[in-house]
N, C-alpha and C positions, 0 to 999 in steps of 0.2 A: 393547780390540780394536775397530776401526772396524766400523760396522754395514754390512750389505749394502744396496746401493741398491735402492729399491723397484722400479725398472724391470727388475731382473735376473730373467731367466727360469730361472736355474740355482738348484738347491736345494742347501742344505747339509745333509748327513746326518752324524750322529755315528756312531761305531763301534757303540754299543749299539743304534742304530736300523737296523743293517744297511747301513752305508755301503759303496758299491762300492769294490773294491780294484783295484790294478793300474794299467795305463796310463791308462785312461779316468778313473779317480779322480784321477790326477795331473793330467790335462788339466783336469778340473773344478776342482781346487784352484787351478791357475794362472789359469784364467779368472776365478774369483771374486776372487783377489787383484788381478788386472788391473782388474776392474770397480770395485773399491774406490778405485782411484787415478785414474780418469778421470771428470771431472765430466759430460761431455756424453754422452747415450745413443748418439748416432751414432758418436762417437769410440770408445766402448767396443765397439760392434758391429764397427767397422772393425778395431780392434786384435784382437778375437777372430778375425776373418776372417784376418788376417795370421798369428796364432799357429797357428790350425788349419791354414792353408795350409802352414806350415813343417812341421808334424807330418805332414800328408798327403804332402808331398814325401819326407820320411824314410821313411814307410811304403812308398811306391812304389819307392824305391831299394832298400830292404831286400828286398822281394819280387823285384825284378830280380836283385839280387846272389845271393839264395838259389837262384833258378832257374838262373843261370849256374853256380853252385857245384855243383849236382846234375847238371850235364852238358847242360843245354839250350843250343841255339845262341843266341847273343845276340839274333838277330832274333825268335825265338819267345819268348825271355824278355822282350824289350821289349814285344811284343804282349800277352802274358799279364799282365805287371805293369801295363801301361796299363789294361787292362780291370779288373783288381782295384783299381787306384788310383782309377779313376773311380767305381766302386761304393762304395769306402771313403770317398772324398772327398764323394760325395753325402750319405752318412749323417752324417759328422762335420760338414760344413758346414751341412747342414740342421738337425741337432740343436743344435750348440753355437753357431752364429751366428744362424740365422734361426728356430729353434724350429719347424721344419716339415719333416717327412720323408715327405710323401705320395709314394707311388711313381710316380704319374702325372707328377710333375715331372721325372723323370730324363731324359726325352727332351730337354727344354729345357736341362737341365744339360749334357748331352752337346753340345748346340748351342753353349752358351757355350764349352766346351772347343774346339770347331771354330773359333769366331770368334777366340778367343785365339791359336790356332795360326796363323791367317791374319794377325792383327795382328803376331805375333812374326816371321813371315816377312817382312812389309813392313819392320819395324824392322831386321831383319838385312840385308836388301838395301840399305836406305837407309844404314845404317852402313858397309857395305862400299863403297858408291858414294862416300861421303865419305872413304874411305881407312882406316877402322877395321877391325880384325880381328873375327872372329866372336865371340871371347870378350868383348871390350869392348862390341860391339853388343848381344850377348845380355844382358850385365849392365845396360846402359842401358835395356833393355826391362822389367826386373823391376818397377819401380814403376809405369810406365804400365799394364802388364798386370795388376798387382794392383788398381789403381784401376778399370780397365775391367771386370775380372772381378767385383769387388765390386758395381759399379753394375748390371751385367747380371743377376747373381744376385739382387740385392735387388729390382729392378724387374720382371724378366721371369720368373725361375725361381721364386723363393720369394715374391715380391710382398709383402715385409714393410713 
């Protein structure tokens, strides 16, 4: 079995030592496997950022879907799921990507979300001005948004 990179901030616990179970344990396992395959520390961190971001997206959508299912209007469900998502995302991104979940950083984290929203709007408008529909324009913004989000979180929010 390959050894864990020294720069990894994730710990491996076995079942006898009280390893966590459930979704977060699965996330931790995926992240450890990912770290073993990428040689450069910054590449590992960015890959963790993408993986955690995908899980965060799934979490936000599941909260939204559940709220709609129980009868909330979609606009209220979107608001509540966004709030829950930002809080969840702050903790998972801070813990699994940057190893820093100081609560005082959440204001900047929300600021990054606002900046990414503005960036995506600009990209959507530019795409539509070039004759592309919103679906293609939105898809084209995924990678630039991920890179900008990573850089802003690294340098401004978590200062890793």
